[in-house]
N, C-alpha and C positions, 0 to 999 in steps of 0.2 A: 255377931255383936251389934248392940243396939246404938242409936243416933248417940245418945246420951255419953257413950264411952269412947266416942270418937271427936276429932277435931276437924274443923274446915279451916284451912290457913289461906290467907289472901296475901297476896305479894303485889306492892304497889311501890311506885317510885316516891311518893308523897302521901300525906295524911294529915288532917288537922291536929296541931298543937295541943289543943285543949277542946272542950264542950262549946267554948265561946266562938271558935276559929270557923265561922259558918261559911266563908267564902273560899276556904280551900276545897277544890273539887267537890262541888256540892252534889253532883250526881253519885258519885262514888260513895261519899259518906252517908248519904241517904240510902243507898243500897245496904251498906253494911249494918245500919240501925234497922231497916226493915227486915235484913235477915235474922238480927238478934232478937227481935220483938216478935216476929211471926214464927220463930224456931227457937225458943229458948232452951231447950233439950240439947241442942247442938253447940259444942264449944267452937266458938269463932274467935280466932287470932289472926291479927294483922301486923306483918311484918314489913316495915315502911324503910325503904333503901336510903333515900337522899334527904328527906325532909320529914319531921322537924330537926332542928339542929340541936339534939340532945341524944343520949345513950341509954337514959334509965327507962325501964318499962313504966307504963301507966295505964289507966282504965279511963276509956271515952265511953260513956253512956253503957257500961257494964261489959265493954268488950276490950279484952287485953290487947294493947298496942305495944310492939316491940321495935323502937326506933334505931338505926345504925348511924344515923348522921354522916351519910357519904357525902353530902354537899357538891356533887357532881365533880369529886376530884378524879383524875385518871391516873394511869401508870401503875406502879407498884401499889399505891393506897387502895385503887380499886381491886386489885387482887387480893389484898388482905381482907377488905370489905366482903368479897364474895366467900372467903374463907369463914368469917364470923358468922355469915348468914347461914352457909351449911352447917356449921356447929349448932347454931340456934335451932334449925330445923331438925336435926339428930335428937337433940335434947327434947324437943316438944313430942316428937314420934317415940322416944322411949317412954315419956311420963304419959302420954295421952295418944295412942294410935291415930294417925293422921288417915281421914277417909279419903281426903283429896285436896288438891291446891288449885287456886284460881288465881291467874296473873292478870293484872290490868295493863293494857297495851302489849303489843308485841315487841317487846324491847328486853332489856337486861332482865327484868323480872321473869320474863317467860323462859329465858335461857336457864336461869336458875331453878325455876319450876319443873321445866321438862327435864333436866339432868336429874334432879333430886326424886323425880317420880319414877323414872326409869331405874334409878339405882334400887329403889325400895319397892317396885311394883304397885304404884299408885296411880290414881286417875289425876292428870292434870289438864286445865283448861285454860286456854289464852284468850281473853276478850279484847277484841280488835275495836278501838275506840274512835279512831280518827286518823291523823297524820301517820300512823304506823302502818297504814295500807298504801302509802305512797311507794312507789318505785325506788325511792331514795334510801328507804330503811334496808339495811343489810343484814338485820336479824332474821328475816325469814329464809335467807339463803344459809345461814349457819345453822340454824336448828332444823333438825330433821322432823318436822310438823307432818301429820296425818289430818285429813280434813276433819276427822271426829275429835281433833285437839281444839279445834277453833271455833270460836263464837263471834259473829259480828253483831255490832250496834245497829245496823242498818241494812237495807237491801243495797243501798249505794256502796257502802263498805264491803259487802260479799262480792259485788262485781269488780269494785276496785282492786281487791286484794287479789281475785282470780286474774284479772287482766295483767298486774304488775307482778305477780309471783306465782302464777300458774298453778294455784292451789284455791279451791273454792271451799270456804268455811261450812262446815255441816251444819251448824246450828245459828239462830237467829234470835237475839235477845235484845229488844228495843228499849230505848229510855223509857223512863215512867215518871209520873208526877207524884209528889207528896200531897195529897190533896188536903190533909189535916193542918198544912200550914197558911191556908188561905182564909181570909176573914170570911165567915158564913153570911154576912150582909155586906156586900161589895159597896165602896164608896162610889160617889158620882165620877163618871168619866170626865175628868176636867183636863185631861193632858191628850193632845191630838196625836203626838207621835213619840215613842220611846224607842230608845237602843240601849243595850246592856251587854258589857263584855270587856275583855282585855283591849286597851288602846295600842294594838299592834298593827303593821301592815297587813296582815292576812284578812283581818276584820274590815278593812276598806271603809273606815268611817268618814273618810272624806267625800264618798258618795252619799252618805247621810246626810252630811251638810249641804251637798248640791240638791239633794231631793228637796229639803227643806226651803232652800233657796228657790227652787222652782215653783213649789206650792205656795211660797208666800206672794207670788204674783197673782195668784186667785183669792187666796185666803191671807190677807196682810197680817191678821192677828194670831195666826198659826202658832202653836206652843209646842215645843219639843223639849225632851230632856235626853241626856246621854249619861249613862252610869258607867263608871269603870275608872280605872288607872292604867298606865302603861307608858311607854317611850314616845308615843304619837301624842301625847298630851298637847306639848307646847305648839306642835305644827297645826293641831286642830284649834287651839284656842286663837292661832293666828289667822287660820283659814276664816273662822266665824266672825273675827273682826274685821277682816278684808271684805268679806261678803256682806257686811252690815246686818248681821244676824245677832248681835248681842242682846237684842229684846225677844228675840225668837227661840235661841238655842240656850239651854242652861247646861253647862258640863259640870256635874256634882261628885265627881270622885267615886271612891269605892264605899259600899254601904253593907251593913249587915244583910244577910239574905233573905231574911223576913222583910226587911224594909224594900227591897228590890221587888219582893212579889207584891208589896202593898201599892208601889207605884204601877206595877203592871195592871192592877185592877182598876187604876184611875185613868188607864191610858185606852185610846181607841185602837191606833196602828202600831204594831211593833216591827220596825224595820231592822233587818239582819242582813246587811250587805256583804257579808263574809265570802271570799273567793274559794273557800273550801270548808266543807262541815261533814263530819260524819253523821251526826244526828244530834242536832242542838236542843240541850235540855230547856234552855231559856226560851226557846220557840214553844215548845210544849207547854211550858209553865206559862207563857203569855197566851196561847190557846186557851187554857184553862181559867186564865184570868179575864176571859172575855175579850181579848184582842184579835183583831185580823193581823196575820202574820204575813210578811212580804220578803222572800228571800230569793237568792239565785239558785241554792243547792236544793235539790230534790232527794230526800232520804229515803223515802219509801216508794215502790213501785205504784201503790195505789193512792188515790187522791185523798187529802185530810181535809176536812171541812174547815173553811176560814183561813187556810193555809195557802197564799197565793204565790206561784212560782214564776218568776219573771226572767228575762233573758238580758236586759240592758239597764243601766241607770235611769236612761230616759222612761223606760216601762215602769221601773219601780215607783218613780216619782209620779207618773200618769195613775198608776194604780191606787196610790195612797190617796192621791186628789180625789178619784172617783168614789172611794169609799167614804172619805170625809165629807164630800159635797151632797151624797146621796142622802136624803131624809128617811129613806127606807132600810138603810143599813141597820142590820141587827147585830148586836155585839154578845151573842151568846156564849155560854160557857161550854167549851169542848174538852172531852177528856180521851185522849188518844190512848193511853195505858197508865195504870197506876203503879207506884213504887212496889206495892204489895205483891200486884201480878209479876212484877219484875222479879221479885225474890223468889216467888213460887217456881218460875220457870227455872231459874238458877239453881235452887235446891234440887229440883227434880232431876237434874243432870247428875247430881252427885248421889243421891239416894233413892231415886225411882227408877232409873234407866241403867240398872245394872245387871 
């Protein structure tokens, strides 16, 4: 049976509600677009369990999306939700034979994908993307995974999943960058320090503020921007005010995805003080935008040019200061992997490694 006669089904907790929803899971949506654009002969269908809050199917960049409006409800509602999803999978499989299923994160989507795949003798891969590798995740103990069922986003997640769940993912498919979204003629780098992400405790943006405060002692005019929304917003605003940094740090809320990339191209240093990170897509995008990236988490075993791994908040501030004060610092474009390369590796698992 040819590729055109088969479907690749993606199972995910959430997905963009429309083509303008650029901030919802940017890595995952970029992968789906790349899969569709590079392999138009494969029928890609996305089943999204919890978000968006609607139940009618829709098309997103020529890809069929089937939402179930789960809204993270539990109990009987969740059992009924699973029943609806299994019914949808049966309907798809009878109309267009499914060649395989790909689940985002090792959670409920992986559980549904694994069960349906076993019942129908199909290939199923679970893509481990971040906190699902932690010990607290109960799904790996509930699902009878084999190493060949598992794809890790990074070397770190391979090691973390093995340490916590005694199973080492057989495959590695790291993050990729959609290079076509960046301006071909980068603007002048007029921003010293940039941060971007959800304003949640895990991201530790209080360290971002402390770093700017320390740097200001040597560079009084240091200019920093923090992009994002979240429950820590008021706390961070208060900390900026108490630190006397209102003229140095601008908290600018949520922006469309392409605008974030534009700010990256204007920035010199990208600070990412998260306490845990599977393989941050924003860090790879910042590298491609010509930034020096500084973080605590090492995603890959090998060194990545212009990505500096530090061990403390003091070291983070000092590294950023050294980069900014050094007149010989080069801000070059660094491409670790493209989104098309990522899509090619994913497709190969289903259609070439059989």
